N, C-alpha and C positions, 0 to 999 in steps of 0.2 A: 459629714461636714467637717468634723474635727480632724479627720485623717487628711482630707483634701487641703485644709488650711493649717495643718499641724505646725508645731514649733520647730521641727527638724530643720537643720541648716539648708538642706537641698530644696526646701519649700520656701525659702526666703524670697519674697517678692511675689508669691502666688496670689496673695490677697490683692496686691496692687494691680497685677495683671488682670485678674478677674473683675476688679472694680472698673478698670478702664474698658474692658470688653463689654461689660454689662450695660454701658451707655449707648449701645447700638449705633456705632459709627458707620457711615456710608463707606468710608475707607480708613483703614488703620495700618500704620507702618511700624515695623520693628526692625532693628538691625542686630545681627548676631555676628560673632567673630567667625564661626564656622561656615555659615550659609549666606552671610552678607545681608542685604536688604530683603525683607519679606513684607508682602502686602496681603491684607485681608480685605475683602469687599462685602458690603451688606451684612455686617456682623450683627447677630442677634443671639445673645447667649441666654440659655435657660438652664437652670440647675434645679433638680429635685433631690433634696438631701434630707437626712434626718440626724438628729443628735438629741442629747438631753441638756437641760439648762446647766447642769453641773459640768458637763463636758464642754459646753460653749465657753465657760469661764476658765476651765483648767487646761484644755487641750489647744484652744485656738490662740493664735498670737494676738497680742494687744493691738497691733496695727490693723487687724481685720475690723476692729471696732472704731479705731481712730480715723481711718482714711475714708470712711463712708461705705465700706462694703456691706456691712450688716444692715445699713439703712436702705439698701437697694433690694433687700430680700423681703418677700411676703412670708412672715413667720406664722405658722399655724400651731397653736399650742394644743396640748392634750386636753380633750374636753373634760369638763367637770363631771364627776360621777363615773369616770372611767374606772374600770376594775380590772384587776389582773385576770388573765385568761391562761388556761393550761396550754402549753405548747402542743400542737397536734401530735397525736401518736403516729405510729407507723401502720395503723390498721388501714385496710383498703379504702374505706370511705373517706378518711382524712386525706390520704394520698391522692385520691381522685379529685377531691375538693381543691387541694393545692395545685394539681395539674390544670384543672379548669380555670382557676384564678390566674395562673401563669399564662395560659393560652389567651385569656381575655386581655391581659396586660400587653402581650405581644401584638394582638390585633389593634389595640388602641395606639400603641407607639408606632406601628407600621402605618396606620391611617394618618396620624399627625405628621409623620415624616414625609408623607406623600403630598401634603398640602403645599402649594406654592402660590405666591402672589401677595398683593397688598390687601390688608384688611382695613376697611373704612367704616367710620360711624355714619349712620343715617343723619341727615341734616337736623331733624328734630332732636335726636340724641346728642348731637354735637352742641346744639344750643343749650340744652339742659346741663351738659357737662361744663360748658364755658361759664354759665351763670353760677353754678355751684363752685367752680374753681376760683372765679374772680371774687367771690364773697367769702372765701376762707379767711379766718381771722389771722392777724399777725401773731407770731409766736415769740415768746421770750427766748433768748439764747439758751442752749443747753442740749443734753442728749436727746430729750424728747422732741425738740424742734428739728434736730437733724433727721430723725425718722419721719416726723409728720410733714416735713417740707417735700417729701416724695410721695405723699398720700395720693396725689393725682395720678402719678405713675402707677402706683399699686392698683388704683381703681381701674385704669385701662388694662393692666395685665390680667386682673381678675375677670374683666369683661371679655377679653380674648379667650381665656380658659373656659368661661361659661358658654361662649359661642361655639367653641370647638366641641365641648361636651354635648351640646344640643344637636350638632350636625353628625355626630358619630352614630 
């Protein structure tokens, strides 16, 4: 994530672009000097990335935090009790395990890429969601409220991921 949004000059504007695309527009327009007008349709951006808290602070540009990009992400912290593990060796069992893991990831990504169409909530689920969403408390201004105001979006994204995981 730190490399994608790095502070290098050629990445200027990347956080702004990704923030814009992350909002799932039906149609998105861009104009370039070389190619003229470009249109994207049914944009739905997903990013799976990793970094450390230290790298988030030192490698990523300040605007990634200020323009709302970070508040659009579902951050998954390292679990408590995590312990360091030795990097797998080059023995045959470890290599087979790595190959099996890689093949499983390829299967999952291929499956997800093949899914097309609209995902809808069941009516009873939609009613529970609306009741929960409409009863969320007002938040005082500040960094926490910027993240929590998208809590409902994160809940829907996680629901989609859980549904995809159950159907694989």
